[in-house]
C-alpha positions as CSV (number, residue, x, y, z in Angstrom):
1,M,17.4,3.7,0.8
2,C,14.0,5.2,0.3
3,E,11.4,5.1,2.8
4,R,8.0,4.1,1.8
5,K,5.0,6.2,2.5
6,K,2.9,5.0,5.3
7,T,-0.4,5.8,7.0
8,V,-0.3,5.5,10.7
9,L,-3.5,3.0,12.1
10,C,-2.8,3.3,15.8
11,G,-0.2,3.7,18.4
12,A,0.9,3.8,22.0
13,S,3.6,5.6,23.9
14,A,5.1,4.4,27.1
15,Y,6.5,7.6,27.6
16,E,3.2,9.7,27.3
17,K,1.1,6.9,28.4
18,K,-1.3,7.7,25.6
19,Y,-2.9,5.9,22.5
20,Y,-3.9,7.2,19.3
21,F,-6.2,6.2,16.8
22,N,-6.2,7.9,13.4
23,R,-9.9,8.9,13.1
24,Q,-9.6,8.7,9.5
25,F,-10.4,5.0,9.9
26,G,-13.5,5.6,12.3
27,A,-15.5,3.0,10.1
28,I,-13.7,0.1,11.3
29,P,-16.1,-1.7,13.7
30,E,-15.4,-0.7,17.5
31,S,-14.4,-4.4,18.3
32,I,-11.6,-4.1,16.1
33,Q,-10.3,-0.5,17.2
34,E,-11.1,-1.8,21.0
35,E,-8.5,-4.9,19.8
36,L,-6.0,-2.6,18.4
37,H,-6.0,-0.3,21.4
38,I,-5.3,-3.2,23.7
39,I,-2.6,-4.5,21.2
40,C,-0.7,-1.5,21.3
41,V,-1.2,-0.5,25.0
42,L,0.1,-4.0,26.0
43,F,3.2,-3.6,23.8
44,T,4.2,-0.4,25.5
45,E,3.6,-2.0,29.1
46,E,5.3,-4.8,28.5
47,V,8.3,-3.5,26.2
48,G,8.3,0.1,27.0
49,G,9.2,2.8,24.0
50,V,6.4,3.9,21.2
51,F,4.4,1.5,19.1
52,T,2.9,2.0,16.0
53,I,0.4,-0.2,13.4
54,A,0.5,1.5,10.1
55,F,-0.8,0.7,6.4
56,E,2.0,1.0,3.8
57,E,1.2,2.4,0.1
58,D,0.0,-1.1,-1.0
59,G,-2.0,-1.6,2.3
60,N,0.2,-4.0,4.0
61,I,0.6,-3.8,7.6
62,I,3.8,-2.6,9.4
63,M,4.1,-2.7,13.0
64,E,7.3,-0.8,14.1
65,T,8.7,0.4,17.5
66,N,11.1,2.5,18.8
67,A,12.5,4.3,21.9
68,D,14.3,7.1,23.2
69,G,18.2,6.7,23.2
70,D,18.6,7.3,26.8
71,D,15.9,4.5,27.6
72,I,17.7,2.0,29.7
73,Y,14.8,-0.1,30.3
74,Y,13.5,-0.5,26.6
75,D,14.9,-3.8,25.3
76,E,15.4,-4.1,21.2
77,V,15.2,-8.1,21.2
78,S,12.4,-8.5,23.5
79,S,10.3,-5.8,21.1
80,G,11.4,-7.7,18.2
81,L,10.2,-11.0,19.5
82,L,6.9,-9.6,20.4
83,V,5.9,-7.9,17.1
84,A,6.8,-11.2,15.6
85,E,4.3,-12.8,18.3
86,I,1.6,-10.2,17.6
87,R,2.1,-10.9,13.9
88,R,1.6,-14.5,14.4
89,N,-1.2,-14.3,16.8
90,R,-3.2,-11.5,14.8
91,Q,-2.6,-12.8,11.7
92,E,-6.1,-12.9,10.6
93,L,-6.9,-9.4,12.0
94,F,-4.3,-7.7,10.0
95,E,-5.2,-9.6,6.6
96,A,-8.7,-8.1,7.3
97,L,-7.3,-4.7,7.9
98,S,-5.2,-5.0,5.0
99,L,-8.2,-5.8,2.8
100,Y,-10.3,-3.0,4.6
101,Y,-7.3,-0.4,3.1
102,R,-7.0,-2.0,0.0
103,V,-11.0,-1.9,-0.9
104,V,-12.0,1.3,1.2
105,V,-8.8,3.7,0.7
106,L,-7.1,2.4,-2.6
107,N,-10.8,1.8,-4.1
108,E,-9.3,-1.8,-5.3
109,E,-11.6,-4.3,-6.7
110,I,-11.1,-7.7,-4.7
111,P,-12.3,-10.7,-6.8
112,V,-14.9,-12.9,-5.1
113,Q,-13.8,-16.2,-4.4
114,E,-16.8,-18.9,-5.1
115,T,-16.3,-22.2,-2.8
C-alpha cells in the first residue's frame, strides 16, 4: 500500500511534553491555532503517545496517533474513540481548515454558493 503524502499542521507528544505548529500555516487565525493547540495537548494528556493533525495532498484532514512500543499506558482503543469524538465535535473546524488548504495551498477556486 502506498502511503499518501501529508503535511503536518500541528501535533503534540506526551513523551516530550511539547506542542508543534507548522509555521507554514501561520496565517490561520490565532483563535483557531489556539483551539488546535488545546485539542492536541488534551489528547496526549488523556491518551498519551503522539498525536498529529495533518493535511493529505487533496486537503483532507487526517488525525493520527501512535505510541512507543514499550508504552504500557497508551490505550489504542481509547485513542481511536477519542479521535472519532474530536472529528465529530470539531467537524466545522476541520471542514474550514480543509477549505483553507485547498484555496491557499492548492490554489483551487471554490465556487461561491448563492443563497
